[in-house]
C-alpha positions in Angstrom: -12.4 -64.0 -58.3 -8.7 -64.1 -56.5 -7.4 -64.8 -60.1 -9.5 -61.9 -62.1 -8.4 -59.3 -59.1 -4.9 -60.3 -59.9 -4.9 -59.9 -63.3 -6.0 -56.3 -63.1 -3.3 -55.2 -60.3 -1.0 -57.3 -63.1 -2.4 -54.7 -65.9 -1.9 -51.8 -63.6 0.8 -52.4 -62.6 2.7 -53.1 -65.9 1.0 -49.9 -67.1 3.0 -47.8 -64.0 6.2 -49.8 -64.6 6.1 -49.2 -68.8 5.5 -45.4 -67.6 8.4 -45.0 -65.2 10.6 -44.3 -68.2 9.2 -41.5 -69.5 10.3 -37.7 -67.6 6.7 -36.9 -68.0 2.9 -37.8 -66.8 1.5 -35.4 -68.5 1.5 -35.1 -72.7 3.2 -32.2 -73.8 1.0 -31.4 -76.9 -2.7 -31.5 -74.6 -1.8 -31.5 -71.2 -3.7 -34.9 -70.7 -2.5 -38.1 -68.9 0.3 -40.0 -71.0 -0.5 -43.6 -72.1 2.8 -45.6 -72.0 2.4 -47.3 -75.0 3.1 -43.9 -76.7 6.6 -42.8 -76.7 9.5 -41.4 -78.2 13.2 -41.1 -76.9 14.9 -37.5 -77.6 18.5 -37.1 -77.0 21.3 -34.4 -77.7 25.3 -34.9 -77.5 26.3 -32.6 -74.2 30.0 -31.5 -73.8 31.4 -31.5 -70.5 35.1 -29.9 -69.6 36.3 -32.7 -67.9 35.9 -36.6 -66.3 34.8 -35.1 -62.8 31.7 -33.0 -65.2 31.4 -35.9 -66.9 30.8 -37.9 -64.2 28.2 -35.9 -62.5 26.1 -35.4 -65.4 25.8 -38.7 -66.3 24.3 -39.8 -62.9 22.3 -36.4 -61.9 19.0 -37.0 -64.3 18.0 -33.4 -63.7 21.2 -32.2 -65.2 20.9 -33.9 -68.5 17.1 -32.6 -68.6 17.9 -29.3 -68.5 20.8 -29.7 -71.1 18.1 -31.2 -73.2 15.9 -28.3 -72.6 18.1 -26.0 -74.1 20.0 -28.4 -77.2 17.0 -30.8 -78.1 17.2 -30.9 -82.3 20.7 -29.9 -82.3 22.8 -32.1 -84.9 25.8 -30.5 -83.5 28.5 -33.0 -81.7 28.9 -31.4 -79.1 25.5 -29.4 -78.8 27.1 -27.1 -76.5 30.2 -25.1 -76.2 30.1 -24.4 -72.2 30.4 -27.2 -69.7 26.4 -27.1 -68.3 28.3 -27.8 -64.4 31.6 -25.6 -64.8 30.7 -23.2 -67.1 34.4 -23.7 -69.0 34.9 -24.3 -72.7 33.9 -28.2 -73.3 36.1 -31.1 -74.8 34.8 -33.3 -77.4 36.9 -36.4 -75.5 34.0 -35.3 -72.6 30.7 -35.6 -74.5 27.8 -37.7 -73.5 24.7 -38.5 -75.0 22.2 -37.3 -72.8 18.5 -39.0 -73.8 14.9 -39.3 -72.3 11.8 -40.8 -73.0 8.8 -38.5 -73.4 5.1 -39.9 -73.4 1.8 -38.7 -75.0 -1.6 -39.2 -74.2 -2.1 -40.5 -78.1 -0.6 -41.4 -81.8 -1.6 -38.0 -83.0 0.5 -35.8 -80.4 3.1 -37.9 -80.6 3.7 -37.0 -84.2 3.1 -33.6 -83.7 5.7 -33.8 -81.2 8.3 -35.8 -83.6 7.7 -32.9 -86.3 9.1 -30.5 -84.4 10.5 -31.5 -80.9 12.4 -28.4 -80.3 9.2 -26.7 -80.2 7.5 -28.7 -78.0 10.3 -30.0 -75.2 10.5 -26.9 -73.0 6.2 -28.0 -72.6 8.1 -31.6 -71.1 6.9 -31.7 -66.9 
């Protein structure tokens, strides 16, 4: 009986560990709880003005998420012309790929998001 409960506890631990990588707990399409097995990676190349701002940006997940909300779907490298920290012009040598994992409740919602991430990314919470 103890091994049964241990197995159930392990399943819950693995599920919460897998969803820890996602930046959201609710599906941006349906609003339902997410399924850790249904995820997509979203990225954009974000320019910064200097190495100091680059280091700050790379260490701050909130700054990265905010930059992605503005520039998701951009194919330009970098996607922005102004540093998100200092508001100065960006330098190509200080560009980084900001990436986040977004989770969904089901395969259908993931497919809808993947068609047009820019349309739905603002709903990622």
